[in-house]
C-alpha positions as CSV (number, residue, x, y, z in Angstrom):
1,H,2.5,76.5,135.4
2,A,6.3,76.9,135.7
3,V,6.8,79.2,132.8
4,N,3.9,81.6,133.3
5,P,5.6,83.7,135.9
6,S,8.3,84.5,133.3
7,L,6.1,84.8,130.3
8,I,3.2,86.8,131.8
9,A,3.9,90.2,133.4
10,K,1.2,90.2,136.0
11,L,-0.3,86.9,137.1
12,P,-3.3,87.0,139.4
13,Y,-1.7,84.3,141.6
14,D,1.7,83.2,142.8
15,T,2.8,79.9,141.4
16,V,4.3,78.7,144.6
17,R,2.7,80.7,147.5
18,D,-0.9,80.2,146.4
19,F,-0.9,76.5,146.0
20,A,-0.3,73.4,148.1
21,A,1.7,70.8,146.2
22,I,0.2,67.3,146.3
23,S,2.2,65.2,143.9
24,L,4.1,65.3,140.6
25,V,2.1,62.6,138.8
26,V,3.8,61.9,135.5
27,S,6.5,63.4,133.3
28,Q,7.2,63.1,129.6
29,P,10.6,64.0,128.2
30,N,11.1,65.8,124.9
31,I,13.0,64.1,122.1
32,L,15.4,66.0,119.9
33,A,14.7,64.8,116.3
34,V,16.0,66.0,113.0
35,H,15.0,65.5,109.4
36,P,17.1,62.7,107.7
37,A,18.5,65.2,105.2
38,V,20.3,67.0,108.0
39,A,24.0,66.0,107.9
40,A,24.2,65.2,111.6
41,K,24.0,61.8,113.2
42,S,24.6,63.0,116.8
43,V,24.0,66.0,119.0
44,K,27.7,66.8,118.8
45,E,27.6,66.8,115.0
46,L,24.4,68.9,115.1
47,V,26.1,71.5,117.3
48,A,29.2,71.5,115.0
49,L,26.9,72.0,112.0
50,A,25.1,74.9,113.7
51,K,28.3,76.6,114.7
52,A,29.8,76.2,111.2
53,K,26.6,77.6,109.6
54,P,24.9,79.9,112.1
55,D,21.3,81.0,111.5
56,T,20.8,78.4,108.8
57,L,19.1,75.6,110.8
58,N,15.4,76.1,111.8
59,F,13.6,74.4,114.7
60,A,9.9,74.0,114.9
61,S,7.6,74.4,118.0
62,G,4.0,74.3,118.9
63,G,4.0,78.1,119.4
64,N,5.8,80.8,121.3
65,G,6.3,79.9,125.0
66,S,5.5,76.2,124.4
67,S,7.7,73.4,125.7
68,P,9.2,72.6,122.3
69,H,10.1,76.4,121.9
70,L,11.7,76.8,125.3
71,S,13.5,73.5,124.9
72,G,15.1,74.8,121.7
73,E,16.0,78.1,123.4
74,L,17.6,76.1,126.3
75,F,19.6,74.0,123.8
76,K,20.8,77.2,122.1
77,I,22.0,78.6,125.4
78,V,23.8,75.4,126.6
79,A,25.3,74.6,123.2
80,G,26.2,78.2,122.3
81,I,24.6,78.0,118.9
82,R,22.3,80.2,116.7
83,I,19.3,78.4,115.2
84,T,16.0,80.0,114.2
85,H,12.7,79.3,115.9
86,V,9.7,78.7,113.7
87,P,6.4,78.7,115.8
88,Y,3.4,76.7,114.6
89,K,-0.2,76.6,115.8
90,G,0.4,73.4,117.7
91,S,3.1,70.7,117.7
92,G,1.2,68.7,115.0
93,P,1.8,71.2,112.2
94,G,5.4,71.6,113.4
95,V,6.0,67.8,113.1
96,T,4.3,67.8,109.7
97,D,6.7,70.5,108.4
98,L,9.7,68.6,110.0
99,L,8.7,65.5,108.1
100,G,8.5,67.6,104.9
101,G,12.0,69.0,105.5
102,H,10.7,72.6,105.7
103,V,12.4,72.8,109.2
104,Q,15.4,70.8,110.2
105,L,14.9,69.9,113.9
106,M,12.4,69.9,116.7
107,F,12.0,69.0,120.4
108,A,8.7,67.2,121.0
109,G,7.2,64.4,123.1
110,P,7.6,60.7,122.2
111,L,4.0,60.3,121.3
112,A,4.4,62.9,118.5
113,L,7.6,61.5,117.1
114,E,8.0,57.8,118.0
115,Q,6.4,56.2,114.9
116,H,8.2,58.6,112.5
117,I,11.5,57.8,114.2
118,K,10.9,54.0,114.1
119,N,9.9,54.1,110.4
120,G,13.0,56.2,109.5
121,R,11.2,59.4,108.5
122,L,12.9,61.3,111.3
123,R,16.2,60.7,113.1
124,A,16.2,60.9,117.0
125,L,19.4,62.4,118.4
126,A,18.7,62.5,122.1
127,V,16.2,62.4,124.9
128,A,16.1,65.6,127.0
129,D,16.0,63.8,130.3
130,K,18.2,62.2,133.0
131,R,17.1,58.8,131.9
132,R,16.5,57.2,128.5
133,S,13.0,56.8,127.2
134,A,11.3,53.4,127.6
135,V,9.7,53.7,124.2
136,L,13.1,54.7,122.5
137,P,15.7,52.9,124.7
138,D,18.4,53.1,122.1
139,V,18.4,56.9,122.0
140,P,20.9,58.5,124.3
141,T,20.1,61.3,126.8
142,M,21.3,64.8,126.1
143,S,24.0,64.4,128.8
144,E,25.2,61.1,127.1
145,A,25.2,62.9,123.8
146,G,27.4,65.8,125.1
147,S,24.9,68.5,126.1
148,P,24.3,68.1,129.8
149,G,21.7,70.5,131.3
150,V,19.2,70.2,128.4
151,E,16.5,68.4,130.3
152,T,13.0,69.4,129.2
153,G,9.6,68.0,128.7
154,T,6.0,68.1,129.9
155,W,4.9,67.2,133.4
156,Y,1.6,66.9,135.1
157,G,1.0,67.2,138.8
158,M,-1.8,67.8,141.3
159,L,-2.1,71.0,143.4
160,A,-4.6,72.2,145.9
161,P,-5.4,75.7,147.2
162,A,-2.8,77.1,149.7
163,R,-3.5,76.2,153.3
164,T,-5.2,73.0,152.5
165,P,-4.7,70.9,155.7
166,P,-1.6,68.7,155.5
167,P,-3.5,65.5,156.4
168,V,-5.8,66.1,153.4
169,V,-2.8,66.7,151.1
170,A,-1.1,63.5,152.4
171,Y,-4.4,61.5,151.9
172,V,-4.7,62.6,148.3
173,Q,-1.1,61.9,147.6
174,R,-1.3,58.4,148.9
175,A,-4.4,57.7,146.9
176,V,-2.8,59.0,143.7
177,A,0.3,56.9,144.2
178,R,-1.8,53.8,144.8
179,I,-4.1,54.4,141.7
180,L,-1.1,54.9,139.5
181,Q,0.1,51.4,140.3
182,A,-3.2,49.8,139.0
183,P,-1.9,47.5,136.2
184,E,-4.4,48.6,133.5
185,L,-3.8,52.3,134.2
186,K,-0.1,51.9,134.6
187,A,0.2,50.1,131.2
188,R,-1.9,52.8,129.4
189,I,0.2,55.6,130.8
190,L,3.6,54.0,130.0
191,N,2.4,53.3,126.5
192,Q,2.1,57.0,126.0
193,G,5.8,57.4,126.6
194,V,5.2,58.9,130.0
195,D,7.1,58.2,133.2
196,I,5.1,57.7,136.4
197,V,6.5,59.8,139.3
198,A,3.9,60.0,142.1
199,G,6.3,61.7,144.4
200,S,5.8,63.4,147.8
201,P,4.3,66.9,148.3
202,D,7.6,68.3,149.5
203,A,9.5,66.9,146.5
204,F,6.9,68.4,144.1
205,E,7.1,71.8,145.7
206,K,10.9,71.8,145.4
207,F,10.5,70.7,141.8
208,I,8.2,73.5,140.9
209,I,10.5,76.1,142.5
210,A,13.4,74.7,140.5
211,E,11.4,74.7,137.3
212,V,10.3,78.3,137.8
213,A,13.9,79.5,138.4
214,K,15.2,77.4,135.4
215,W,12.7,78.7,132.9
216,S,13.0,82.3,134.2
217,R,16.7,82.3,133.2
218,V,15.8,80.9,129.7
219,V,13.0,83.4,129.1
220,K,15.1,86.3,130.2
221,T,18.0,85.3,127.9
């Protein structure tokens, strides 16, 4: 939703104007992971390696324009490095080739990487979020690791058609916030490595506007 305005020349709708934001529901940060054969134990060491050997490191993604792809591009811009994008038909095949050492690094969600990190088949360098991940609490954030500004992931929210009456929007938002606190649902969501947000309509609209602007700069670059 936030990158389509940059990736697609003529959308039949306006991402902000044609929708009424209800609530950002959950978000899932990406994890930066490398194959154990990569001689970098931290983000700073990875950046130094990439600068010493430009265009020799490859990063996988789930396809052009996907969250892992744009995360890698944002990392390249912030760190000032040259690494090569290798798109796959989905994140699953990308993770498979990362495990095999055919590519050296990847940004992906905790669900795709967690078990491989915990069993030592991959090395997690950082979480691309303001906060550490509950499922990988020992992994630093990108800011803690020396690359502030690399905050990426997948988020899910609720939108309604533009001009939906504000009382209706407020009613649905309150219902969503209440449901997300149901113990069984909350536990299932958190076990997926996802953070519950359930914010206000105004906060969600501001978030979307900021996301559109952020990814527009990355795509243009």
